[in-house]
C-alpha positions as CSV (number, residue, x, y, z in Angstrom):
1,M,-61.0,-82.7,69.8
2,Q,-59.6,-79.3,68.9
3,T,-59.9,-76.0,70.7
4,E,-58.4,-72.8,69.2
5,H,-57.0,-69.8,71.1
6,Q,-55.8,-66.7,69.4
7,S,-52.3,-67.6,69.5
8,V,-52.0,-71.1,70.7
9,L,-53.8,-74.1,69.1
10,F,-54.6,-77.2,71.2
11,H,-55.4,-80.7,69.8
12,T,-55.3,-84.2,70.9
13,L,-54.1,-87.2,69.0
14,T,-55.8,-90.5,69.8
15,T,-53.5,-93.5,70.0
16,E,-54.1,-97.2,69.0
17,M,-54.2,-98.0,72.7
18,G,-57.1,-95.5,73.1
19,K,-54.9,-93.0,75.1
20,K,-54.4,-89.5,73.9
21,I,-51.4,-87.2,73.2
22,G,-51.8,-83.5,73.9
23,L,-50.7,-81.2,71.1
24,A,-50.0,-77.6,71.8
25,T,-49.0,-75.4,68.8
26,L,-47.6,-71.9,69.3
27,N,-49.5,-70.0,66.6
28,L,-47.9,-66.7,65.9
29,K,-46.0,-67.3,62.7
30,Q,-45.5,-63.6,61.9
31,A,-43.6,-63.2,65.2
32,H,-41.8,-66.5,64.9
33,N,-44.1,-67.7,67.7
34,A,-42.7,-65.4,70.3
35,L,-44.4,-65.9,73.7
36,N,-46.7,-63.2,75.0
37,L,-48.5,-63.2,78.3
38,T,-51.7,-64.5,76.8
39,M,-49.9,-67.5,75.3
40,V,-48.3,-68.2,78.7
41,Q,-51.6,-68.1,80.4
42,A,-53.2,-70.4,77.8
43,L,-50.4,-72.9,77.9
44,T,-50.4,-73.0,81.7
45,A,-54.2,-73.6,81.9
46,Q,-54.1,-76.4,79.2
47,M,-51.0,-78.1,80.6
48,S,-52.5,-78.2,84.1
49,L,-55.7,-79.7,82.7
50,W,-53.6,-82.4,80.7
51,Q,-51.5,-83.1,83.8
52,R,-54.7,-84.1,85.7
53,D,-56.4,-85.9,82.8
54,P,-55.7,-89.7,83.0
55,N,-56.4,-90.2,79.4
56,I,-53.5,-87.9,78.4
57,V,-50.4,-89.8,78.4
58,A,-47.8,-87.3,76.9
59,V,-47.7,-83.8,75.5
60,L,-46.0,-82.4,72.3
61,L,-45.2,-78.7,72.1
62,D,-44.3,-77.4,68.6
63,G,-44.5,-74.1,66.6
64,A,-46.7,-73.1,63.6
65,G,-44.9,-72.7,60.4
66,E,-41.5,-73.9,59.1
67,K,-39.3,-71.2,60.7
68,A,-39.4,-71.3,64.4
69,F,-40.5,-73.2,67.4
70,C,-40.4,-70.0,69.5
71,A,-38.2,-66.9,69.1
72,G,-38.3,-65.9,72.8
73,G,-40.6,-63.7,74.8
74,D,-42.4,-60.7,73.6
75,V,-41.1,-58.0,75.9
76,R,-42.7,-55.0,74.2
77,A,-45.5,-54.7,76.7
78,I,-43.0,-54.7,79.5
79,Y,-41.0,-52.0,77.6
80,H,-44.1,-49.7,77.2
81,A,-45.1,-50.2,80.8
82,S,-41.7,-49.2,82.0
83,I,-41.1,-46.1,80.0
84,G,-41.0,-43.0,82.2
85,R,-41.0,-45.2,85.4
86,A,-37.3,-45.5,85.9
87,G,-36.4,-47.3,89.2
88,E,-40.0,-48.8,89.5
89,V,-40.8,-52.5,89.5
90,T,-43.9,-52.5,87.3
91,D,-47.0,-54.7,87.5
92,A,-46.4,-55.7,83.8
93,A,-42.9,-57.0,84.4
94,T,-43.9,-58.8,87.5
95,A,-46.9,-60.5,85.8
96,F,-45.0,-61.5,82.7
97,F,-41.9,-63.0,84.4
98,T,-43.9,-64.6,87.2
99,Q,-46.3,-66.4,84.9
100,E,-43.6,-67.3,82.4
101,Y,-41.5,-68.9,85.2
102,Q,-44.5,-70.7,86.6
103,L,-45.2,-72.2,83.2
104,D,-41.5,-73.3,82.9
105,Y,-41.6,-74.8,86.3
106,L,-44.8,-76.6,85.6
107,L,-43.1,-78.2,82.6
108,H,-40.0,-79.1,84.6
109,C,-42.1,-80.9,87.1
110,F,-44.6,-82.5,84.6
111,T,-44.7,-86.1,85.4
112,K,-45.9,-87.3,81.9
113,P,-43.5,-87.1,78.9
114,V,-43.2,-83.7,77.4
115,I,-41.8,-83.5,73.9
116,V,-40.6,-80.3,72.3
117,W,-40.1,-80.1,68.6
118,G,-37.1,-77.7,68.5
119,D,-36.9,-77.3,64.8
120,G,-35.9,-73.8,63.4
121,I,-35.4,-70.9,65.7
122,V,-35.5,-71.4,69.4
123,M,-34.5,-68.5,71.5
124,G,-34.7,-67.0,75.0
125,G,-38.2,-68.0,76.4
126,G,-38.4,-70.7,73.7
127,V,-35.3,-72.2,75.2
128,G,-37.1,-72.0,78.6
129,L,-39.9,-74.1,77.3
130,M,-37.6,-76.6,75.7
131,I,-35.1,-77.1,78.5
132,A,-38.0,-77.9,80.7
133,A,-39.3,-80.8,78.6
134,S,-38.3,-84.4,79.1
135,H,-37.8,-85.1,75.4
136,R,-36.1,-82.3,73.6
137,I,-35.8,-82.8,69.9
138,V,-33.3,-80.7,67.8
139,T,-32.9,-81.0,64.0
140,E,-30.4,-80.2,61.3
141,R,-32.3,-76.8,60.9
142,S,-32.3,-75.8,64.7
143,Q,-30.9,-72.4,65.5
144,I,-30.8,-72.0,69.3
145,A,-29.6,-69.0,71.2
146,M,-30.0,-67.1,74.6
147,P,-29.5,-63.5,73.2
148,E,-30.8,-61.5,76.3
149,V,-27.5,-59.6,76.9
150,S,-28.3,-57.7,73.6
151,I,-31.5,-56.3,75.2
152,G,-30.2,-55.5,78.7
153,L,-31.4,-58.7,80.2
154,Y,-29.6,-62.1,80.9
155,P,-30.3,-65.7,80.2
156,D,-33.3,-66.3,82.5
157,V,-36.1,-69.0,82.3
158,G,-34.0,-71.1,84.5
159,G,-30.6,-70.2,82.9
160,S,-29.1,-69.8,86.4
161,Y,-29.8,-73.6,86.8
162,F,-29.2,-75.2,83.4
163,L,-26.2,-73.1,82.1
164,N,-24.1,-74.1,85.1
165,R,-24.8,-77.7,84.2
166,M,-23.3,-77.7,80.8
167,P,-19.8,-78.9,79.9
168,G,-17.0,-76.7,81.0
169,K,-17.6,-73.0,80.5
170,S,-19.8,-73.5,77.6
171,G,-22.9,-72.2,79.6
172,L,-21.1,-69.0,80.6
173,F,-20.0,-68.5,76.8
174,L,-23.5,-69.0,75.6
175,G,-24.9,-66.5,78.0
176,M,-22.3,-63.9,77.4
177,T,-22.1,-64.2,73.6
178,A,-25.6,-65.1,72.4
179,Y,-23.9,-67.6,70.3
180,N,-26.3,-69.3,67.8
181,M,-26.1,-73.0,68.3
182,S,-26.8,-75.6,65.7
183,G,-28.7,-78.6,66.5
184,A,-25.5,-80.5,67.2
185,D,-24.2,-77.8,69.6
186,A,-27.6,-77.8,71.4
187,H,-27.5,-81.6,71.6
188,Y,-23.9,-81.4,73.0
189,V,-24.7,-79.0,75.7
190,G,-27.9,-80.8,76.6
191,I,-30.5,-78.3,75.5
192,G,-31.5,-81.1,73.2
193,N,-31.4,-84.7,74.1
194,H,-32.7,-86.2,70.9
195,Y,-32.1,-85.6,67.2
196,L,-34.2,-86.1,64.3
197,N,-34.4,-84.5,60.8
198,H,-37.0,-81.8,60.2
199,H,-38.9,-83.9,57.6
200,D,-39.4,-86.6,60.3
201,K,-42.1,-84.8,62.2
202,S,-45.0,-86.8,60.5
203,A,-43.2,-90.0,61.2
204,L,-42.9,-89.0,64.8
205,L,-46.6,-88.4,65.1
206,D,-47.2,-91.7,63.5
207,Q,-44.9,-93.4,66.0
208,L,-46.6,-91.6,68.9
209,A,-49.9,-93.0,67.8
210,L,-48.4,-96.6,67.7
211,L,-46.6,-96.7,71.0
212,P,-47.9,-99.0,73.7
213,W,-49.0,-96.2,76.1
214,G,-50.3,-97.3,79.4
215,D,-51.0,-95.9,82.9
216,N,-47.4,-96.3,84.2
217,T,-45.7,-92.9,83.6
218,H,-42.2,-94.4,83.9
219,S,-42.9,-97.1,81.3
220,N,-44.3,-94.4,79.0
221,H,-41.2,-92.3,79.3
222,Q,-39.0,-95.3,78.6
223,A,-41.0,-96.4,75.5
224,L,-40.9,-92.9,74.1
225,T,-37.2,-92.6,74.6
226,A,-36.6,-95.9,73.0
227,V,-38.4,-95.0,69.8
228,L,-36.7,-91.6,69.5
229,N,-33.3,-93.3,69.8
230,I,-34.3,-95.8,67.1
231,M,-35.6,-93.0,64.8
232,G,-32.4,-90.8,65.5
233,T,-30.1,-93.5,64.3
234,A,-32.1,-93.7,61.0
235,C,-31.9,-90.0,60.2
236,K,-30.9,-89.3,56.5
237,V,-29.0,-86.2,57.7
238,P,-26.8,-87.5,60.5
239,L,-26.1,-85.6,63.5
240,A,-23.2,-83.2,62.7
241,S,-20.2,-82.6,64.9
242,S,-20.5,-79.7,67.4
243,V,-18.4,-76.7,67.0
244,L,-18.7,-76.0,70.7
245,E,-17.6,-79.6,71.5
246,Q,-14.5,-79.2,69.2
247,H,-13.5,-76.0,70.7
248,Q,-14.3,-76.7,74.4
249,A,-10.8,-76.2,75.6
250,L,-10.6,-72.8,74.0
251,L,-14.0,-71.7,75.4
252,D,-12.7,-72.8,78.9
253,L,-9.6,-70.7,78.6
254,L,-11.5,-67.7,77.3
255,M,-14.2,-67.9,79.9
256,A,-11.9,-68.5,82.9
257,G,-11.6,-66.1,86.1
258,S,-13.2,-62.8,86.8
259,L,-15.2,-60.8,84.3
260,D,-12.1,-58.6,84.0
261,D,-10.0,-61.6,83.2
262,I,-12.5,-62.8,80.6
263,L,-12.6,-59.3,78.8
264,A,-8.7,-59.4,78.9
265,N,-8.8,-62.9,77.5
266,V,-10.9,-61.9,74.7
267,S,-9.0,-58.7,73.8
268,Q,-5.7,-60.7,73.7
269,L,-7.0,-63.5,71.5
270,N,-4.8,-64.2,68.6
271,G,-6.2,-62.7,65.4
272,S,-5.6,-65.7,63.4
273,V,-7.8,-67.7,65.7
274,L,-10.7,-65.4,65.0
275,E,-9.9,-65.5,61.2
276,D,-10.0,-69.2,61.3
277,N,-13.2,-69.2,63.4
278,P,-15.7,-66.7,62.2
279,W,-18.4,-68.2,64.4
280,L,-16.2,-67.1,67.4
281,A,-15.5,-63.7,66.0
282,K,-19.2,-63.1,65.6
283,A,-20.0,-64.3,69.2
284,L,-17.3,-62.2,70.7
285,N,-18.3,-59.2,68.8
286,T,-21.9,-59.6,70.2
287,M,-20.5,-59.8,73.7
288,K,-18.4,-56.6,73.2
289,A,-21.6,-54.8,72.1
290,A,-23.8,-56.3,74.8
291,S,-25.0,-54.4,77.9
292,P,-22.0,-54.3,80.5
293,I,-24.5,-54.7,83.2
294,S,-25.9,-57.8,81.6
295,L,-22.5,-59.3,81.3
296,H,-21.9,-58.7,85.0
297,V,-25.2,-60.4,85.8
298,V,-24.3,-63.5,83.6
299,H,-21.0,-63.8,85.3
300,L,-22.8,-63.7,88.6
301,Q,-25.1,-66.4,87.5
302,S,-22.1,-68.6,86.8
303,R,-20.9,-68.3,90.4
304,L,-24.3,-68.4,92.3
305,T,-23.2,-71.3,94.4
306,D,-20.2,-69.4,95.8
307,V,-22.3,-66.2,96.2
308,L,-25.1,-68.0,98.1
309,G,-23.0,-70.6,99.8
310,H,-24.9,-73.5,98.5
311,Q,-26.1,-74.8,95.2
312,P,-29.6,-73.4,94.5
313,T,-32.5,-75.6,93.5
314,L,-34.4,-75.2,90.4
315,A,-37.2,-73.3,92.4
316,Q,-34.6,-71.2,94.2
317,C,-33.2,-70.2,90.8
318,F,-36.5,-69.1,89.4
319,K,-37.1,-67.0,92.5
320,L,-33.8,-65.4,92.2
321,E,-34.3,-64.7,88.6
322,L,-37.6,-63.0,89.2
323,A,-35.9,-60.5,91.3
324,L,-33.1,-60.1,88.7
325,S,-35.5,-59.7,85.8
326,V,-37.8,-57.0,87.3
327,N,-34.6,-55.1,88.6
328,C,-33.1,-55.3,85.2
329,C,-36.3,-53.8,83.8
330,A,-36.3,-51.0,86.6
331,K,-32.8,-50.1,87.2
332,A,-30.5,-51.6,84.5
333,D,-30.3,-51.7,80.6
334,F,-33.6,-53.4,79.6
335,I,-35.5,-50.3,78.5
336,E,-32.7,-49.1,76.3
337,G,-31.8,-52.5,75.0
338,V,-35.4,-53.2,73.8
339,R,-35.6,-49.7,72.4
340,A,-32.4,-50.1,70.3
341,L,-33.2,-53.6,69.1
342,L,-36.9,-54.0,68.9
343,I,-38.7,-50.6,69.0
344,D,-36.6,-48.0,67.1
345,K,-34.4,-50.7,65.7
346,D,-31.3,-48.4,65.4
347,R,-29.1,-51.1,67.0
348,N,-27.3,-48.3,68.8
349,P,-28.0,-48.8,72.5
350,Q,-26.7,-46.2,74.9
351,W,-25.8,-48.4,77.9
352,R,-26.0,-46.8,81.4
353,L,-22.5,-47.7,82.4
354,T,-19.3,-48.9,80.8
355,H,-17.4,-51.8,82.3
356,D,-14.9,-49.6,84.1
357,K,-17.6,-47.6,85.7
358,I,-19.6,-50.5,87.3
359,P,-18.9,-50.8,91.0
360,A,-17.8,-54.0,92.5
361,G,-20.8,-56.1,93.5
362,Y,-23.2,-54.1,91.4
363,A,-24.8,-57.1,89.9
364,Q,-25.4,-58.7,93.3
365,T,-27.5,-55.7,94.2
366,L,-29.9,-56.6,91.5
367,L,-30.5,-59.9,93.3
368,Q,-32.3,-58.1,96.1
369,S,-35.8,-59.1,96.1
370,P,-38.6,-56.5,96.1
371,W,-40.7,-59.1,98.2
372,N,-40.4,-60.9,101.3
373,D,-40.9,-64.8,101.5
374,D,-44.5,-64.4,102.4
375,N,-45.5,-62.3,99.5
376,H,-43.1,-63.4,96.9
377,P,-44.9,-64.1,93.7
378,L,-43.3,-67.5,93.2
379,K,-43.6,-68.6,96.9
380,D,-45.5,-71.7,95.9
381,L,-42.6,-73.1,94.0
382,Q,-41.0,-75.8,96.0
């Protein structure tokens, strides 16, 4: 069976046991498979059907072409809807973020195995899809990042949940610097939990067809995990060492304390350290050029438990992020960031506020929801 959508392809793979694997391919190669609202809606509808279909035992998500799984969300529609409407929460922003987060949450809660083939570029919204899957495959070609601070946003799609569960301060570092992770880095911080080589994809499909799939979801998860582990040990290009893991102690020192402390730590960093670690110099330069408001929001994300007085659940994180995201579009640096990076492409954003002009608690005001509990767009997330 094959059905085609303008920007997503859906297939099924029949296994030797007679069960089927759902295959969903993001199909916008020219945009590195960046997610738009139509793609989100198509994926949500098909994943919901596959969840209910007893003959579907697992799902594989991948991207068309050789360059990317998914290079993030296509935010241009939100930009165009927000121009000239400063301070307003637009229907376009609410619709996109609501439906994107509903899709991510559906994947997080999916009872059947969900595999993401995270080869090539995986950014932003692509990370949201990937981190929600049960089996997250990275390769020696993976390039994974959360670059939202450069467009006046912050690492959303559940970042408030998963960044804080990474080793040490690595999640805060990733959110503030948009550091481009290798497959090894992503495996270390947990974005990936399996490693294969990029040329192993056809062998993976062969193995999926041969697995002893049955009606027991737990057994299916175990069988899939076992075969991925076996394949991982046989990779011709072995899993490299993670730069983040090697320098975890340094990252923890740099990212310690208040945002003012972090900025001071970065400014006082010994120049020889940066010369010896060009990856770090590039990441910190990105951070210095990022939206100051966005950096405040990312730091707020890292201490949500203290701010709220409890550790938020995944559902609560998505609800908080919906408020943050639409407020960033309406009241913060999103419009200017998208203009500078994606529309005019002058890479010269004029941010609203410098660090020294942002009032204490400013980021926390962006958490204020435009909705009450009864009419919240994500009220059904539990």
